[in-house]
C-alpha positions as CSV (number, residue, x, y, z in Angstrom):
1,M,0.1,0.1,0.1
2,K,1.4,3.3,-1.0
3,K,2.1,5.9,1.8
4,I,0.8,9.4,1.1
5,T,2.0,12.1,3.6
6,T,-0.1,15.3,3.6
7,I,1.6,18.4,5.0
8,A,-0.3,21.8,5.8
9,I,1.6,25.0,5.7
10,T,0.9,28.0,8.2
11,G,2.9,31.1,8.4
12,H,3.3,34.8,8.1
13,R,2.1,36.8,5.2
14,D,5.1,39.3,6.0
15,M,8.0,36.6,6.4
16,I,11.2,37.7,5.1
17,E,12.3,35.0,2.4
18,T,16.0,33.8,2.8
19,K,18.2,31.3,1.0
20,E,18.6,29.4,4.3
21,L,14.8,29.2,5.1
22,R,14.3,28.0,1.2
23,Q,17.1,25.5,1.8
24,K,15.3,24.1,5.2
25,V,12.0,23.9,3.3
26,F,13.5,22.0,0.5
27,N,15.3,19.6,2.8
28,F,12.0,18.9,4.7
29,F,10.3,18.0,1.7
30,K,12.9,16.0,0.4
31,E,13.1,14.3,3.8
32,Q,9.4,13.5,3.4
33,L,9.7,12.0,-0.1
34,E,12.3,9.5,1.3
35,N,9.4,8.1,3.7
36,S,6.4,8.6,1.3
37,E,5.6,7.7,-2.0
38,E,3.4,10.7,-2.5
39,L,3.3,14.2,-1.0
40,V,0.1,16.3,-0.7
41,L,0.5,20.0,0.2
42,L,-2.5,21.9,1.7
43,S,-1.9,25.4,1.2
44,P,-4.4,28.2,1.1
45,L,-1.9,30.2,-0.9
46,A,-2.1,33.5,1.3
47,D,0.7,35.9,0.6
48,G,4.2,35.4,2.0
49,A,4.9,31.9,3.6
50,D,2.0,29.7,2.0
51,R,3.1,30.8,-1.5
52,F,7.0,30.5,-0.5
53,V,6.3,26.9,0.3
54,A,4.2,26.1,-2.6
55,E,6.7,27.5,-4.9
56,I,9.4,25.2,-3.4
57,F,7.0,22.3,-3.7
58,L,6.0,23.1,-7.2
59,E,9.7,23.0,-8.0
60,L,10.0,19.6,-6.6
61,Q,7.0,18.5,-8.4
62,K,8.9,18.9,-11.7
63,E,11.4,16.1,-10.6
64,N,8.8,13.9,-8.9
65,G,5.4,13.7,-10.2
66,H,4.1,12.1,-6.8
67,L,3.6,15.7,-5.4
68,S,0.0,17.2,-5.4
69,L,-1.1,21.0,-4.5
70,V,-4.3,21.1,-3.0
71,V,-5.7,24.7,-2.2
72,P,-8.5,25.0,0.5
73,M,-9.5,28.6,0.7
74,P,-11.0,30.4,3.5
75,F,-13.9,31.9,1.3
76,E,-15.2,31.4,-2.3
77,Q,-12.5,32.4,-4.8
78,E,-14.1,35.7,-5.7
79,R,-14.4,36.8,-1.9
80,Y,-10.8,35.7,-1.1
81,E,-9.3,37.4,-4.1
82,E,-10.5,40.8,-2.5
83,D,-7.9,40.1,0.2
84,F,-4.9,40.6,-2.4
85,D,-3.6,43.4,-4.1
86,E,-3.7,43.3,-8.0
87,N,-0.1,42.0,-8.3
88,S,-0.8,39.6,-5.5
89,K,-4.1,38.4,-7.2
90,E,-2.2,37.8,-10.4
91,E,0.4,35.4,-8.6
92,F,-2.5,34.0,-6.5
93,L,-4.4,33.1,-10.0
94,D,-1.0,31.7,-11.7
95,F,-0.6,29.4,-8.5
96,L,-4.3,28.2,-9.0
97,T,-3.5,26.9,-12.5
98,K,-0.9,24.6,-11.0
99,A,-3.0,23.2,-8.2
100,D,-4.7,19.8,-8.3
101,S,-7.6,20.8,-6.4
102,V,-9.1,24.1,-5.5
103,F,-12.2,24.6,-3.0
104,A,-13.5,26.8,-0.2
105,V,-13.8,25.2,3.3
106,K,-17.1,24.9,4.7
107,R,-17.9,27.7,7.1
108,V,-18.4,26.4,10.6
109,S,-17.1,29.4,12.6
110,K,-17.6,33.5,12.0
111,S,-14.0,33.5,10.6
112,G,-13.0,31.8,7.4
113,Y,-9.5,32.1,8.4
114,V,-10.2,30.0,11.6
115,D,-12.1,27.3,9.4
116,V,-9.2,26.9,6.9
117,G,-6.6,26.7,9.7
118,R,-8.5,24.2,11.3
119,Y,-9.1,22.4,8.0
120,V,-5.5,22.2,6.9
121,V,-4.5,20.9,10.4
122,D,-7.4,18.4,10.5
123,N,-6.8,17.0,7.3
124,S,-3.0,16.6,7.5
125,D,-0.3,14.4,8.8
126,V,2.2,17.5,9.8
127,L,2.0,21.1,10.1
128,L,4.9,23.1,8.6
129,A,5.0,26.4,10.5
130,L,7.1,29.2,9.1
131,W,6.7,31.4,12.2
132,D,8.6,33.9,14.4
133,G,7.1,31.9,17.4
134,T,5.1,35.2,18.7
135,F,1.3,34.4,19.6
136,N,-0.5,37.6,18.8
137,G,-3.9,36.7,19.7
138,K,-5.3,36.7,16.2
139,L,-7.9,34.2,15.6
140,G,-6.9,32.2,12.5
141,G,-3.4,33.4,12.5
142,T,-0.3,31.6,12.4
143,G,0.1,31.1,16.3
144,D,-3.5,30.2,16.4
145,V,-3.0,27.4,13.9
146,V,0.0,26.2,15.8
147,E,-1.8,26.3,19.2
148,Y,-4.6,24.4,17.5
149,A,-2.3,21.8,16.1
150,S,-0.5,21.2,19.1
151,S,-3.6,20.9,21.2
152,I,-4.8,18.0,19.2
153,G,-1.3,16.3,19.2
154,K,-0.6,17.1,15.7
155,E,3.1,16.9,14.6
156,V,4.4,20.7,14.0
157,V,7.7,21.3,12.3
158,H,8.6,24.8,13.2
159,F,11.0,27.0,11.1
160,V,11.7,30.4,12.9
161,C,11.6,33.2,10.4
162,K,11.8,36.9,10.7
163,R,9.1,39.3,9.6
164,E,9.0,42.6,7.9
165,K,8.8,45.5,10.6
């Protein structure tokens, strides 16, 4: 039976991308591939960490066809696109053309961001968090998603990243 590993991403929209962080994420995916026949990435494709990780994942997909990008969104696409400026929206739409599946998660709370954060955690084997480690109290924010994952015993791989000030 083929082993499928599902990885969820959470992280800051304003994270600072570095070569070192890119290498850590790349190495993380390579390690996951050694232990799985197939990888699935759950990424809502928000600005910052979501897209940074999806970009690395899609580069690896070129070498290894057993990688699937799944995009659960916090809202219907038209509403979600309102959260992006014009350049970001174009980038988002380009990523969607490379996704294997795109859908809005079912609303169960007052916040689509809480719902999508819980969805990716609940439907993954491991949560990859690109996060500065600060809990800012924002519902559906990175700290909230990490806290939820930890509270249900989900494996969390945390790469500390800096944020734009």
